[in-house]
C-alpha positions as CSV (number, residue, x, y, z in Angstrom):
1,X,113.4,112.3,118.3
2,X,109.8,112.0,116.9
3,X,108.7,108.1,116.5
4,X,105.9,106.8,115.2
5,X,103.2,104.7,112.5
6,X,100.6,105.4,110.3
7,X,98.8,102.1,109.6
8,X,95.4,100.7,107.7
9,X,93.9,97.3,107.6
10,X,92.3,95.8,105.1
11,X,90.0,92.9,105.7
12,X,88.8,91.2,102.4
13,X,85.1,90.4,103.6
14,X,82.1,91.7,103.7
15,X,81.9,92.6,107.6
16,X,85.1,94.6,107.3
17,X,83.8,97.0,110.1
18,X,83.2,94.2,112.7
19,X,87.1,93.4,111.4
20,X,88.5,96.5,111.8
21,X,86.8,98.4,114.7
22,X,87.6,95.5,117.3
23,X,91.1,95.4,115.6
24,X,91.8,99.1,116.4
25,X,90.4,98.8,120.1
26,X,92.1,95.9,121.0
27,X,95.5,97.8,121.0
28,X,93.6,99.7,124.1
29,X,94.7,103.7,125.3
30,X,98.3,103.4,127.1
31,X,99.5,106.5,128.4
32,X,102.7,106.1,126.9
33,X,101.0,105.9,123.3
34,X,99.1,108.6,121.5
35,X,96.9,106.8,119.8
36,X,94.4,108.9,116.8
37,X,92.0,107.0,114.6
38,X,90.3,108.9,111.2
39,X,88.6,107.8,108.1
40,X,92.1,106.3,106.4
41,X,94.7,105.5,109.2
42,X,95.8,104.7,112.6
43,X,98.7,107.0,114.1
44,X,100.7,105.8,116.8
45,X,103.2,107.7,118.5
46,X,105.7,106.4,121.2
47,X,108.7,104.7,121.8
48,X,109.4,102.4,118.7
49,X,109.5,99.4,120.3
50,X,106.1,100.0,121.6
51,X,104.6,101.1,118.4
52,X,105.6,98.6,116.9
53,X,104.2,96.1,119.7
54,X,100.7,97.9,119.4
55,X,100.8,97.8,115.7
56,X,101.1,93.9,115.5
57,X,98.6,93.6,118.2
58,X,95.9,95.1,116.1
59,X,96.9,93.2,112.7
60,X,96.7,90.2,115.0
61,X,93.5,90.5,116.3
62,X,92.1,91.5,112.5
63,X,93.7,88.2,111.5
64,X,92.2,86.3,114.1
65,X,88.5,87.4,112.8
66,X,89.4,85.3,109.7
67,X,89.8,85.5,105.9
68,X,92.0,87.7,104.2
69,X,93.9,90.5,105.8
70,X,95.8,93.2,104.5
71,X,98.3,95.8,106.2
72,X,99.7,98.8,105.1
73,X,101.8,100.5,107.8
74,X,104.5,103.5,107.8
75,X,107.1,103.2,110.2
76,X,108.8,106.7,110.9
77,X,111.6,108.0,113.2
78,X,113.2,111.1,113.2
79,X,111.5,113.3,110.6
80,X,112.9,116.7,111.1
81,X,109.3,117.7,109.8
82,X,107.3,116.7,113.6
83,X,107.7,118.3,117.0
84,X,109.1,117.0,119.2
85,X,107.6,114.3,121.5
86,X,108.4,113.3,125.3
87,X,106.4,110.0,124.5
88,X,109.5,109.8,121.8
89,X,112.8,107.7,123.1
90,X,115.6,107.8,123.0
91,X,116.7,110.9,121.2
92,X,119.2,111.0,117.8
93,X,120.4,107.7,116.6
94,X,120.7,104.9,118.6
95,X,124.8,103.8,119.7
96,X,127.0,102.4,116.5
97,X,128.2,104.5,113.6
98,X,126.8,107.5,112.8
99,X,128.6,109.0,109.7
100,X,126.4,108.5,107.2
101,X,128.6,105.8,105.6
102,X,126.8,103.2,106.7
103,X,128.3,100.0,108.5
104,X,129.7,96.7,107.2
105,X,127.8,93.7,108.3
106,X,131.0,92.9,111.2
107,X,130.4,95.5,113.3
108,X,126.7,95.5,112.9
109,X,126.7,91.9,114.5
110,X,128.7,93.3,117.3
111,X,125.4,95.6,118.2
112,X,122.7,94.7,119.6
113,X,118.9,96.3,119.4
114,X,116.1,95.7,121.4
115,X,114.0,93.8,119.2
116,X,117.5,91.6,118.5
117,X,117.5,90.6,121.8
118,X,113.8,90.1,123.0
119,X,112.6,86.1,122.8
120,X,108.8,86.4,120.7
121,X,106.2,84.8,121.6
122,X,104.7,82.6,118.5
123,X,101.0,83.4,117.7
124,X,100.0,81.0,115.7
125,X,99.0,83.8,112.8
126,X,101.5,82.8,109.9
127,X,101.9,85.8,107.6
128,X,103.7,87.1,104.1
129,X,104.9,90.7,104.1
130,X,107.3,92.6,102.0
131,X,109.1,95.8,103.7
132,X,111.0,98.5,102.0
133,X,113.5,100.4,103.9
134,X,114.8,104.1,103.7
135,X,117.6,105.3,105.7
136,X,117.3,109.0,105.3
137,X,119.7,111.7,105.0
138,X,123.4,109.5,104.4
139,X,125.4,109.5,101.3
140,X,126.1,105.6,102.4
141,X,122.6,104.8,103.0
142,X,123.0,101.7,100.2
143,X,125.3,100.1,102.3
144,X,123.1,100.8,105.5
145,X,120.5,98.7,103.7
146,X,122.4,96.0,103.0
147,X,124.0,95.5,106.6
148,X,120.3,96.0,107.7
149,X,119.0,93.3,105.3
150,X,121.7,91.0,106.0
151,X,121.0,91.2,109.9
152,X,117.0,90.4,109.6
153,X,118.0,87.4,107.2
154,X,119.4,85.8,110.8
155,X,116.1,86.1,112.1
156,X,114.8,83.1,110.3
157,X,111.7,84.5,108.4
158,X,113.4,85.9,105.3
159,X,112.1,84.7,101.8
160,X,113.9,86.2,99.3
161,X,114.9,90.1,97.8
162,X,112.3,91.0,95.4
163,X,112.0,94.5,93.0
164,X,112.5,97.1,95.7
165,X,112.2,95.2,98.8
166,X,112.7,92.3,100.8
167,X,110.4,89.6,101.4
168,X,109.2,87.7,104.9
169,X,107.4,84.7,105.8
170,X,106.7,83.3,108.6
171,X,104.5,83.7,112.8
172,X,103.2,87.1,112.5
173,X,105.4,88.0,115.6
174,X,108.8,87.0,114.4
175,X,107.9,88.8,111.0
176,X,107.4,92.0,113.7
177,X,110.2,91.7,115.3
178,X,112.2,91.3,112.0
179,X,110.8,94.3,111.2
180,X,111.3,96.0,114.6
181,X,115.0,94.9,114.1
182,X,115.6,96.6,110.8
183,X,114.1,99.6,112.0
184,X,116.4,99.6,115.0
185,X,119.6,98.7,113.2
186,X,119.3,101.5,110.7
187,X,118.7,104.0,113.3
188,X,122.6,103.4,114.5
189,X,123.6,105.0,111.2
190,X,121.0,108.0,110.8
191,X,118.4,109.4,112.7
192,X,116.0,109.0,110.3
193,X,114.6,105.9,109.2
194,X,111.6,105.5,107.2
195,X,110.0,101.6,106.5
196,X,107.0,101.0,104.4
197,X,105.6,97.5,105.7
198,X,102.5,95.8,103.6
199,X,101.5,92.0,105.2
200,X,99.0,89.6,104.3
201,X,97.2,86.9,105.6
202,X,95.1,84.3,103.8
203,X,95.7,85.3,100.2
204,X,94.3,83.3,97.6
205,X,97.2,83.9,95.2
206,X,99.1,82.5,97.6
207,X,97.3,79.2,97.9
208,X,96.4,79.2,94.1
209,X,100.2,79.6,93.4
210,X,101.0,76.6,95.8
211,X,98.2,74.0,94.3
212,X,99.7,74.7,90.9
213,X,103.2,73.5,91.8
């Protein structure tokens, strides 16, 4: 099972080089991950929980530099077009329904994922985010999406549903934990799951909207 993420950081400031490069460096060079950076994005390959951990670390480092910083990230697991990699485990769908029909909320609630059982430590960095979930290769994908969003609502960072995506707001660690939980929950129904995440910290649009209320 191949899993990983392609992500890009967008600091809205003139000193973007001084923000992006240290943020990528903050991930370190862990032996259990493959990290490659080019002029468009940074690739992280490894176990899903570790991938989310280091991407969150990079974004947190960028956010702490100050100003308005946006993250665009594409998480994927089980893509049939990718080679197997020993860094990426476990193999196949997680334990749970795998008949492609999706599962109801009651069934979901009885199954826990690593992200659901891990206690997150607040970073003190408040962000807003939106994500879109794509459980691929199953006819009941809408059931999977609905059940997964229902599980995310329990995380305490759910803001609202938007066209084509779900909006989250809260501490960076809690938001990433919620998205990771969605990733793991959907993997109970299919081995191939994709999440597109956009996160924003310090947006002037949010401040302007708050001031106008």
